[in-house]
C-alpha positions in Angstrom: 0.6 73.9 74.0 1.7 77.0 72.2 2.4 80.4 74.1 1.1 83.9 72.7 2.3 87.2 73.5 -0.4 89.7 73.1 1.3 93.5 73.2 -1.6 95.6 74.0 -1.0 99.3 71.9 -2.5 102.4 72.7 -2.0 106.0 71.4 -0.6 108.2 74.5 -1.3 111.1 72.5 -4.5 110.5 72.3 -6.0 109.1 75.6 -9.7 109.6 76.3 -10.2 112.6 79.0 -12.8 111.0 80.6 -12.6 107.6 83.3 -13.9 104.5 81.8 -17.8 103.6 83.0 -18.1 102.2 86.3 -18.4 98.3 85.1 -15.5 98.4 83.2 -12.8 97.3 86.2 -15.8 95.0 86.9 -16.1 93.3 83.5 -12.0 93.2 83.3 -11.6 91.4 86.4 -14.5 89.1 85.5 -12.9 88.4 82.4 -9.4 88.2 83.8 -10.7 85.6 86.3 -12.2 83.8 83.9 -9.4 83.2 81.4 -6.7 82.6 84.6 -9.0 79.8 85.6 -9.1 78.2 82.1 -5.4 78.1 82.5 -4.9 80.7 79.5 -3.5 83.4 81.2 0.4 82.7 82.4 1.0 86.5 82.7 0.0 90.1 82.3 0.9 93.6 83.5 0.3 97.4 82.3 3.3 99.2 81.6 4.3 103.1 82.9 4.3 105.7 80.2 6.9 106.2 77.9 7.7 109.4 79.7 9.2 107.1 82.1 11.1 104.8 79.9 14.3 104.6 78.1 15.2 103.3 74.4 18.3 101.5 74.4 19.9 101.0 70.6 22.6 99.4 69.1 23.8 100.8 65.8 27.1 101.1 64.1 28.8 99.2 66.9 27.6 101.8 69.7 25.1 102.1 72.3 23.0 104.9 72.5 20.2 105.5 75.1 17.2 108.2 74.7 14.7 108.9 77.7 11.1 109.4 76.7 8.5 110.5 76.2 8.9 109.0 72.4 6.8 111.8 70.9 7.7 110.8 67.4 5.6 107.4 67.8 2.2 107.2 68.0 1.3 103.9 69.1 3.4 102.7 72.1 3.2 99.2 74.0 0.9 99.8 77.0 0.7 96.2 78.5 1.0 92.6 77.2 -0.4 89.5 78.2 1.2 85.6 77.7 -1.3 83.2 76.7 -1.1 79.5 76.5 -3.8 78.2 74.0 -4.5 75.3 71.7 -3.5 77.4 68.7 -3.5 80.9 67.5 -7.2 81.1 66.7 -8.0 80.6 70.8 -5.8 83.3 71.4 -7.4 85.7 68.9 -10.7 84.8 70.6 -9.5 85.5 74.1 -7.7 88.7 72.5 -11.1 90.0 71.2 -12.7 89.3 74.1 -10.4 91.5 76.1 -10.7 94.2 73.7 -14.4 94.3 73.6 -14.5 94.9 77.4 -13.0 98.5 76.6 -15.4 101.4 76.5 -16.3 102.1 72.7 -14.6 105.6 72.3 -11.3 104.0 73.3 -8.8 102.6 70.6 -6.7 99.6 71.6 -4.8 97.5 69.6 -3.6 94.3 70.4 -0.6 92.0 68.6 -0.9 88.7 69.1 2.4 86.9 68.0 3.2 83.2 68.7 6.4 82.7 71.1 8.9 81.1 69.3 9.8 78.0 71.6 12.7 76.7 69.5 14.9 79.9 70.4 16.7 79.6 73.2 15.8 81.1 76.6 18.3 83.6 78.4 
């Protein structure tokens, strides 16, 4: 069965000031329990803010490092999930369910991409 990486994108500059409603964690926990029991969720995690990150770039035969925050970037990867599903349609269904758990006033984008199993793993 194919695996998909879901990159959860957020705008660090415009995060909602108010905390999510009280049921948010309960709804998210229930979804994570369901997706794990279904054997779909292989791994998931949130990421620390870009202010704690470093970009490493290879260009012109040289390495450069830039410490965050990365203010020129509107959307950043705030978390990820690795799903194993029958096909892309199923991966999209689970991703849509994940997004719908979030409060309506939040803006969260999820990029779903199939993992290229033909590429040698390092």
